[in-house]
BALUM-700923 format. One record per residue: residue in three letters; x, y, z of N, C-alpha, C in turn. Coordinates in steps of 0.05 Angstrom, whole numbers, padded with zeros to 5 digits, always signed. Layout:
N
ALAXYZXYZXYZ...
// end
This chain:
311
MET+02204+01262+00557+02202+01284+00578+02229+01288+00589GLU+02235+01315+00595+02261+01322+00606+02256+01335+00633LYS+02271+01326+00653+02271+01340+00679+02298+01354+00683ARG+02296+01379+00690+02320+01396+00692+02327+01400+00722ILE+02352+01395+00728+02361+01398+00757+02383+01420+00757ARG+02379+01439+00775+02399+01460+00779+02398+01469+00808ALA+02419+01485+00814+02421+01499+00839+02416+01529+00833MET+02403+01543+00853+02399+01571+00850+02406+01583+00879TYR+02422+01604+00879+02434+01611+00905+02443+01640+00907PHE+02442+01651+00932+02453+01675+00938+02477+01669+00955THR+02501+01680+00950+02525+01673+00967+02544+01697+00969GLY+02554+01701+00993+02573+01723+00997+02601+01713+00996THR+02607+01692+01010+02635+01680+01012+02636+01654+00999ASN+02618+01645+00983+02618+01621+00967+02609+01596+00983THR+02604+01597+01009+02596+01574+01024+02568+01564+01015THR+02549+01581+01012+02523+01572+01002+02526+01561+00973ALA+02540+01572+00957+02544+01562+00929+02556+01534+00929LYS+02576+01531+00947+02591+01505+00949+02571+01482+00955VAL+02554+01486+00975+02536+01465+00983+02514+01460+00964THR+02500+01482+00956+02477+01480+00938+02484+01468+00911ALA+02506+01477+00900+02515+01467+00874+02521+01438+00876SER+02535+01430+00897+02542+01401+00900+02517+01383+00904ILE+02498+01393+00919+02474+01377+00923+02459+01373+00897ALA+02457+01395+00881+02444+01393+00855+02458+01373+00836TYR+02483+01377+00837+02499+01359+00818+02496+01329+00826LYS+02498+01324+00853+02495+01295+00861+02466+01285+00857MET+02448+01301+00860+02421+01293+00854+02416+01286+00825TRP+02428+01302+00808+02428+01297+00780+02442+01269+00774GLN+02465+01266+00785+02479+01241+00781+02462+01218+00788GLN+02450+01219+00811+02433+01197+00821+02410+01192+00803LEU+02395+01213+00796+02371+01208+00779+02377+01202+00750ALA+02401+01209+00741+02409+01203+00714+02422+01177+00711GLY+02424+01162+00734+02435+01135+00733+02461+01133+00747GLY+02464+01146+00769+02488+01145+00785+02512+01158+00774GLY+02507+01174+00752+02530+01190+00740+02546+01173+00720ASN+02537+01148+00715+02549+01132+00693+02543+01138+00666GLN+02521+01152+00662+02513+01156+00634+02519+01183+00624ALA+02528+01201+00642+02534+01228+00631+02553+01242+00649ASP+02567+01262+00641+02585+01277+00657+02575+01307+00657ALA+02590+01322+00672+02580+01351+00677+02576+01366+00650GLY+02591+01360+00630+02589+01374+00605+02569+01363+00585SER+02556+01340+00592+02538+01327+00573+02508+01336+00580PRO+02489+01332+00560+02462+01341+00564+02448+01325+00585GLY+02454+01303+00594+02441+01288+00615+02439+01259+00610GLY+02423+01246+00627+02421+01216+00624+02391+01208+00628LYS+02385+01184+00620+02358+01175+00623+02354+01157+00648ALA+02331+01160+00659+02324+01144+00682+02322+01116+00672SER+02327+01096+00688+02328+01068+00679+02311+01051+00696CYS+02288+01062+00707+02269+01045+00723+02242+01052+00717GLY+02226+01030+00721+02197+01032+00722+02184+01046+00699LYS+02160+01057+00703+02145+01070+00681+02158+01097+00672ALA+02174+01107+00688+02186+01133+00681+02213+01130+00666GLU+02216+01107+00654+02243+01102+00641+02249+01121+00616SER+02229+01133+00607+02233+01153+00583+02240+01179+00592ILE+02240+01185+00618+02247+01211+00628+02277+01217+00626ARG+02284+01239+00616+02312+01246+00613+02318+01269+00635TYR+02340+01263+00649+02348+01282+00670+02372+01299+00661THR+02368+01325+00661+02389+01342+00651+02400+01359+00673LYS+02426+01362+00674+02438+01382+00693+02438+01410+00681ALA+02418+01427+00689+02416+01453+00678+02436+01472+00691GLU+02441+01494+00678+02460+01514+00688+02450+01526+00715ASN+02469+01527+00733+02460+01539+00759+02455+01569+00756ILE+02439+01580+00775+02432+01608+00775+02444+01621+00800ASP+02464+01639+00797+02474+01654+00820+02462+01682+00820PHE+02444+01686+00838+02432+01713+00840+02446+01731+00862SER+02471+01725+00867+02485+01742+00885+02490+01770+00872PRO+02501+01772+00847+02506+01798+00836+02479+01815+00836ARG+02482+01840+00840+02459+01858+00842+02442+01857+00817GLU+02455+01856+00794+02440+01857+00768+02426+01831+00763ALA+02435+01809+00775+02421+01783+00771+02393+01784+00783ARG+02389+01801+00803+02363+01803+00816+02344+01822+00804ASP+02354+01832+00781+02335+01848+00765+02320+01833+00743LYS+02329+01807+00742+02318+01789+00721+02292+01775+00733ALA+02276+01764+00714+02253+01748+00723+02261+01717+00720TYR+02253+01702+00737+02258+01673+00738+02232+01658+00740ALA+02227+01642+00719+02204+01626+00719+02211+01596+00714PHE+02196+01578+00728+02201+01550+00725+02176+01536+00722ASP+02177+01509+00717+02153+01493+00711+02157+01466+00724GLU+02137+01449+00718+02136+01422+00732+02160+01405+00724ASN+02175+01412+00704+02198+01395+00697+02224+01405+00710ASP+02222+01425+00727+02246+01435+00740+02248+01423+00769ILE+02273+01419+00777+02280+01409+00805+02302+01430+00813VAL+02296+01447+00834+02314+01469+00840+02324+01466+00869VAL+02349+01464+00873+02362+01464+00899+02367+01494+00904PHE+02352+01506+00924+02352+01535+00928+02364+01543+00954GLY+02386+01559+00952+02401+01565+00976+02405+01595+00982THR+02404+01600+01008+02409+01627+01018+02427+01624+01043PRO+02442+01646+01050+02455+01646+01077+02433+01653+01097VAL+02441+01649+01122+02425+01659+01145+02436+01685+01155ILE+02419+01706+01158+02429+01731+01170+02409+01737+01194ALA+02420+01739+01216+02403+01745+01240+02380+01725+01243GLY+02387+01700+01238+02368+01678+01242+02345+01676+01221ARG+02346+01691+01199+02325+01691+01180+02338+01692+01151VAL+02321+01689+01131+02328+01694+01104+02336+01725+01103PRO+02359+01731+01089+02366+01760+01088+02344+01777+01078ASN+02336+01797+01093+02312+01814+01086+02317+01829+01060VAL+02342+01833+01052+02346+01847+01026+02338+01830+01003LEU+02333+01804+01008+02325+01786+00985+02295+01783+00983LEU+02279+01791+01002+02252+01785+01002+02237+01797+00978LYS+02242+01820+00970+02228+01832+00947+02235+01816+00922PHE+02261+01809+00918+02267+01792+00895+02254+01765+00896LEU+02254+01752+00920+02243+01725+00922+02213+01724+00916ASP+02199+01748+00921+02172+01751+00915+02164+01751+00885THR+02186+01753+00869+02180+01755+00840+02184+01727+00827LEU+02194+01707+00841+02197+01680+00830+02170+01668+00822GLN+02171+01652+00800+02148+01638+00791+02154+01608+00791GLY+02145+01593+00810+02152+01565+00814+02140+01547+00793GLY+02115+01551+00785+02102+01536+00766+02102+01506+00771ASN+02098+01499+00796+02096+01470+00804+02122+01456+00804ALA+02145+01469+00803+02171+01458+00804+02175+01446+00830MET+02194+01425+00832+02201+01416+00859+02225+01431+00867ALA+02227+01436+00895+02249+01452+00906+02260+01439+00931VAL+02286+01443+00935+02299+01434+00960+02311+01459+00971PRO+02298+01472+00991+02310+01495+01005+02334+01487+01022VAL+02355+01504+01020+02380+01498+01037+02387+01524+01048VAL+02395+01527+01075+02407+01550+01085+02435+01543+01096LEU+02450+01563+01098+02478+01562+01108+02479+01581+01132TYR+02489+01572+01155+02492+01590+01178+02519+01587+01190GLY+02528+01607+01206+02556+01608+01216+02559+01597+01244ASN+02547+01573+01248+02550+01556+01272+02537+01567+01297ARG+02521+01588+01296+02505+01597+01318+02479+01583+01318ASN+02460+01589+01298+02434+01577+01296+02421+01586+01273PHE+02406+01566+01257+02392+01577+01234+02364+01587+01241ASP+02356+01584+01266+02332+01596+01277+02308+01590+01259ASP+02296+01611+01247+02271+01606+01230+02278+01611+01201ALA+02304+01612+01193+02310+01617+01165+02301+01594+01146LEU+02303+01570+01155+02296+01548+01136+02265+01546+01133ILE+02251+01549+01153+02221+01547+01151+02212+01573+01135GLU+02226+01595+01138+02219+01619+01124+02224+01614+01093LEU+02246+01604+01086+02253+01599+01058+02234+01578+01047ARG+02229+01557+01063+02209+01538+01053+02182+01551+01047ASN+02172+01568+01065+02146+01580+01061+02146+01599+01038ILE+02167+01614+01033+02169+01631+01010+02168+01615+00984LEU+02182+01594+00983+02183+01578+00959+02154+01565+00954GLU+02142+01558+00974+02116+01544+00971+02096+01567+00963ALA+02098+01590+00973+02080+01612+00966+02084+01621+00938ARG+02107+01616+00927+02113+01623+00899+02108+01602+00879GLY+02097+01580+00887+02089+01559+00869+02107+01535+00867PHE+02126+01532+00885+02144+01510+00886+02132+01490+00905HIS+02140+01464+00900+02133+01442+00920+02160+01433+00933THR+02162+01438+00959+02187+01430+00973+02187+01401+00980VAL+02208+01386+00973+02208+01357+00977+02229+01349+00995ALA+02250+01365+01003+02270+01359+01022+02283+01386+01029ALA+02297+01387+01051+02309+01413+01059+02333+01408+01078ALA+02350+01427+01081+02372+01423+01098+02385+01450+01108ALA+02398+01449+01131+02413+01471+01142+02441+01463+01144PHE+02460+01475+01131+02488+01470+01135+02503+01492+01147ILE+02528+01485+01155+02545+01505+01169+02567+01514+01150GLY+02571+01541+01150+02592+01552+01135+02610+01570+01153GLU+02634+01575+01146+02650+01593+01163+02637+01619+01166HIS+02633+01628+01191+02619+01653+01197+02631+01676+01180SER+02611+01693+01170+02621+01716+01153+02640+01735+01168PHE+02633+01737+01196+02649+01757+01211+02678+01747+01220SER+02682+01721+01217+02705+01708+01230+02719+01688+01213LYS+02745+01686+01219+02761+01663+01206+02766+01641+01224ALA+02755+01643+01249+02757+01624+01270+02732+01608+01275LEU+02709+01621+01274+02684+01608+01278+02675+01590+01255ALA+02673+01564+01258+02668+01545+01237+02687+01548+01214ALA+02713+01552+01222+02734+01556+01200+02736+01534+01181GLY+02736+01542+01156+02740+01524+01134+02715+01507+01127ARG+02693+01514+01140+02668+01499+01134+02652+01513+01111PRO+02638+01497+01095+02634+01469+01096+02659+01453+01090ASP+02665+01434+01107+02691+01418+01103+02684+01391+01089ALA+02705+01373+01090+02700+01347+01077+02678+01331+01090GLN+02678+01333+01116+02655+01319+01130+02628+01330+01123ASP+02626+01356+01121+02600+01369+01114+02592+01360+01084MET+02613+01358+01067+02606+01352+01039+02598+01324+01036LYS+02610+01307+01053+02602+01278+01053+02573+01275+01060LEU+02563+01293+01081+02536+01292+01089+02518+01304+01067ALA+02529+01323+01054+02514+01335+01031+02509+01316+01009ASP+02529+01298+01003+02525+01278+00983+02504+01258+00992ALA+02506+01250+01017+02486+01230+01027+02457+01242+01026PHE+02455+01267+01034+02430+01281+01033+02419+01282+01003ALA+02436+01290+00986+02429+01291+00957+02420+01264+00947ALA+02432+01242+00954+02424+01217+00946+02397+01211+00956LYS+02391+01215+00981+02365+01209+00992+02343+01227+00980ALA+02349+01253+00976+02330+01271+00963+02324+01262+00934ALA+02345+01254+00921+02340+01244+00893+02323+01220+00892ALA+02328+01202+00911+02313+01177+00913+02284+01183+00919LYS+02279+01202+00936+02252+01211+00941+02237+01221+00918VAL+02251+01238+00903+02240+01250+00878+02235+01228+00857GLY+02256+01211+00854+02254+01189+00834+02231+01171+00839ARG+02226+01165+00866+02203+01147+00872+02176+01161+00866LEU+02174+01187+00872+02150+01200+00867+02143+01202+00838ILE+02165+01205+00821+02160+01206+00791+02152+01179+00781VAL+02166+01157+00790+02160+01131+00781+02132+01122+00790GLU+02126+01127+00814+02099+01118+00826+02076+01133+00811ASN+02082+01155+00800+02060+01169+00783+02065+01168+00754GLY+02081+01148+00746+02084+01143+00718+02097+01167+00700GLY+02108+01184+00715+02121+01207+00701+02101+01228+00692ASP+02075+01223+00701+02055+01242+00692+02055+01268+00709ASN+02060+01291+00698+02063+01315+00714+02038+01321+00729ALA+02014+01317+00717+01990+01324+00731+01986+01307+00757ARG+01992+01280+00755+01991+01263+00777+02012+01269+00798ILE+02036+01277+00788+02057+01285+00806+02049+01309+00824ALA+02038+01330+00810+02028+01354+00823+02008+01349+00844VAL+01990+01329+00839+01969+01321+00858+01983+01309+00883ALA+02002+01291+00877+02016+01277+00899+02031+01297+00916LEU+02044+01316+00903+02060+01335+00917+02042+01353+00935SER+02020+01360+00924+02001+01378+00940+01990+01363+00963ALA+01985+01336+00959+01974+01320+00981+01994+01317+01004ALA+02020+01313+00996+02041+01311+01014+02048+01336+01030GLY+02044+01359+01017+02047+01383+01031+02077+01390+01034PRO+02083+01414+01046+02111+01422+01047+02127+01403+01065VAL+02153+01401+01058+02170+01385+01075+02172+01396+01103ALA+02171+01379+01123+02171+01388+01152+02199+01395+01159VAL+02203+01419+01170+02229+01429+01177+02228+01441+01206ALA+02253+01446+01217+02254+01459+01243+02248+01489+01240GLY+02237+01500+01262+02230+01529+01261+02204+01533+01273GLU+02198+01560+01278+02173+01567+01291+02156+01585+01272GLU+02130+01582+01275+02110+01599+01263+02092+01609+01283PRO+02085+01635+01284+02096+01655+01268+02127+01659+01272LEU+02140+01669+01251+02168+01671+01251+02178+01690+01275ARG+02198+01683+01287+02210+01698+01309+02224+01724+01297PRO+02227+01746+01313+02241+01768+01304+02269+01762+01295TYR+02281+01780+01281+02308+01778+01274+02327+01776+01298TYR+02346+01761+01299+02365+01757+01322+02380+01785+01325LYS+02381+01794+01350+02396+01818+01357+02418+01813+01374PRO+02443+01820+01367+02466+01816+01385+02463+01834+01409ARG+02472+01824+01432+02471+01839+01457+02496+01834+01472ASP+02502+01853+01491+02525+01849+01508+02519+01832+01532ARG+02539+01828+01551+02533+01810+01572+02513+01821+01592LYS+02506+01846+01591+02485+01857+01607+02459+01857+01594GLY+02458+01846+01569+02431+01844+01556+02425+01870+01539ASN+02443+01887+01536+02439+01911+01520+02444+01905+01490PHE+02427+01916+01474+02427+01911+01446+02451+01927+01434ILE+02467+01911+01417+02489+01923+01402+02480+01928+01374ASN+02479+01953+01367+02469+01960+01339+02492+01962+01320ILE+02495+01943+01302+02515+01942+01281+02503+01945+01253LEU+02476+01952+01253+02463+01953+01226+02476+01971+01206LYS+02487+01994+01215+02499+02012+01195+02530+02010+01195VAL+02540+01990+01209+02570+01989+01208+02579+01978+01181LYS+02602+01989+01170+02612+01980+01144+02642+01975+01147PRO+02654+01959+01130+02683+01955+01131+02697+01981+01122LYS+02721+01984+01133+02738+02007+01126+02760+01997+01108LEU+02773+02016+01095+02793+02010+01075+02821+02021+01084ASP+02841+02002+01085+02869+02010+01089+02880+02017+01062ARG+02882+02043+01055+02890+02051+01028+02920+02044+01022GLU+02935+02040+01043+02963+02032+01039+02965+02003+01028LYS+02945+01987+01036+02946+01960+01027+02930+01956+01000CYS+02911+01972+00994+02895+01969+00971+02911+01975+00945ASN+02909+01957+00925+02923+01960+00900+02903+01966+00878GLY+02877+01970+00884+02858+01976+00864+02849+01954+00846CYS+02854+01930+00856+02847+01906+00836+02819+01905+00830GLY+02800+01913+00847+02772+01913+00840+02756+01888+00847ILE+02770+01869+00860+02757+01844+00868+02733+01850+00886CYS+02736+01869+00905+02714+01875+00923+02691+01887+00907VAL+02693+01898+00884+02672+01910+00869+02652+01887+00861THR+02664+01865+00850+02647+01844+00842+02639+01826+00865ALA+02653+01827+00887+02647+01811+00909+02622+01822+00925CYS+02617+01846+00922+02594+01858+00938+02568+01852+00925PRO+02550+01835+00938+02524+01828+00926+02504+01851+00925MET+02510+01873+00940+02490+01895+00941+02499+01917+00920GLY+02520+01914+00907+02531+01933+00888+02539+01959+00901SER+02549+01957+00925+02555+01981+00942+02583+01990+00940ILE+02599+01977+00924+02628+01985+00920+02631+01991+00890GLN+02638+02015+00884+02639+02023+00855+02667+02019+00843ALA+02667+02015+00817+02692+02009+00803+02712+02033+00805ASP+02700+02056+00805+02719+02080+00806+02729+02087+00834THR+02718+02072+00854+02727+02076+00882+02729+02050+00896PRO+02746+02031+00886+02746+02004+00899+02754+02006+00929GLY+02740+01989+00945+02746+01988+00972+02728+02006+00989ALA+02715+02025+00976+02698+02045+00991+02669+02035+00989VAL+02658+02027+01013+02630+02017+01013+02612+02041+01015SER+02598+02047+00994+02582+02072+00993+02553+02066+00997GLY+02543+02042+00995+02515+02037+00997+02509+02017+01020ILE+02488+02002+01018+02479+01984+01038+02500+01962+01042CYS+02506+01955+01066+02525+01934+01073+02509+01914+01090ILE+02507+01890+01081+02494+01867+01096+02514+01851+01113LYS+02538+01859+01112+02560+01845+01127+02564+01817+01119CYS+02561+01811+01095+02566+01783+01085+02596+01779+01086CYS+02611+01801+01086+02642+01801+01088+02654+01788+01063GLY+02640+01789+01042+02652+01777+01016+02676+01794+01009CYS+02673+01821+01011+02694+01837+01003+02720+01835+01021VAL+02715+01831+01048+02734+01827+01067+02751+01801+01062LYS+02736+01781+01058+02748+01755+01057+02762+01749+01029LYS+02752+01763+01011+02762+01757+00983+02784+01776+00975CYS+02789+01798+00991+02809+01816+00983+02837+01803+00988PRO+02853+01801+00966+02879+01788+00969+02900+01803+00983GLN+02895+01830+00987+02914+01847+01002+02906+01849+01032GLY+02882+01841+01040+02873+01846+01068+02869+01873+01074ALA+02859+01889+01054+02857+01918+01056+02831+01927+01070LEU+02812+01909+01071+02786+01916+01083+02783+01904+01111TYR+02772+01919+01128+02771+01910+01157+02748+01926+01171PHE+02742+01914+01195+02722+01927+01212+02737+01937+01238ASP+02730+01960+01247+02741+01970+01273+02720+01979+01292ASP+02695+01976+01285+02673+01984+01303+02675+01968+01329ALA+02674+01980+01351+02676+01967+01377+02653+01947+01381GLY+02629+01955+01374+02606+01937+01378+02608+01912+01360TYR+02617+01916+01336+02619+01893+01317+02641+01874+01327LEU+02664+01885+01335+02685+01867+01344+02677+01853+01370TYR+02664+01867+01389+02654+01853+01412+02636+01829+01405HIS+02617+01834+01388+02597+01814+01380+02612+01791+01367LYS+02631+01796+01349+02647+01776+01335+02661+01759+01356GLU+02675+01771+01376+02690+01756+01396+02672+01739+01414GLU+02649+01749+01420+02628+01735+01436+02619+01710+01420LEU+02614+01713+01395+02605+01691+01379+02626+01668+01378GLU+02651+01678+01375+02673+01658+01374+02677+01643+01400ILE+02670+01656+01422+02672+01642+01447+02649+01624+01453GLU+02624+01635+01449+02600+01621+01457+02593+01597+01439TYR+02600+01599+01413+02593+01580+01394+02616+01565+01380ALA+02636+01561+01397+02660+01548+01387+02656+01518+01382ALA+02637+01506+01397+02632+01477+01393+02620+01471+01365ARG+02630+01450+01353+02621+01444+01326+02592+01437+01325LYS+02576+01448+01306+02549+01440+01302+02548+01423+01276GLU+02528+01407+01273+02525+01389+01250+02502+01397+01233PRO+02502+01392+01208+02479+01398+01189+02453+01385+01200SER+02433+01400+01193+02405+01388+01200+02393+01382+01172LEU+02383+01356+01170+02372+01347+01144+02344+01340+01148PHE+02327+01345+01128+02298+01342+01130+02288+01328+01102LEU+02277+01305+01105+02269+01289+01082+02240+01279+01085
// end
């Protein structure tokens, strides 16, 4: 029997990808024998304990569903899959532009580890929402985590995160999650039917958050007035733009076209991938409400927050 371990993620500025891919890789190393039996380019390793010693653990290819075209595909898993599933937090929730796509997933009794990345404000109900979505689509959630990444709006808020300290915690979390999965498999003799029964009996992993889910977070000024930045888009400094096209591939919504690089013509979720990845610094925001909200976030949430881990 073969168990496949992979990360699956949506990422704008690569913070979600960095954490989820690392957790999946470290889980595979742990389950395959501490990484001593195989490396990243090899097919996998065999478990070396108990009744499940014939199980082979393979590091499967990660799935990046950030590109718009990747979300046109169908993804189906089964009981031999272990998926570390990551999304960023937008307005305290799973990005609503992903909900239609997420509703097409077929979990097939696969195990899943939901992970969210937020910009040092709060992950609110994003993690419990992602957990519930995965459970509803046929996954069994066995562990979960909320990590911090540099805020998409800012280069100062949670600057450089996830950093070395975060990644050390990610490694420790991955080891504990892998141990939990390994125990479950061994205790049930590697039998998928028995494992499914045990997972159903255990229920979804307990995480922080509220049900029913709270409304999406809305930025406000100091008088409590709502700041509407929903339709705000980055602007282009044409004198700086050299037409390299990096922003075209950076946009997860497909809203920047190859024939007009830098011009955001469609939906903008303000992931700021185009802004942060532009080597010329040609993309920028000048909307007063956006800039006010960005500065307020940098002031109010400057104190370092730590990842939240659930096992």
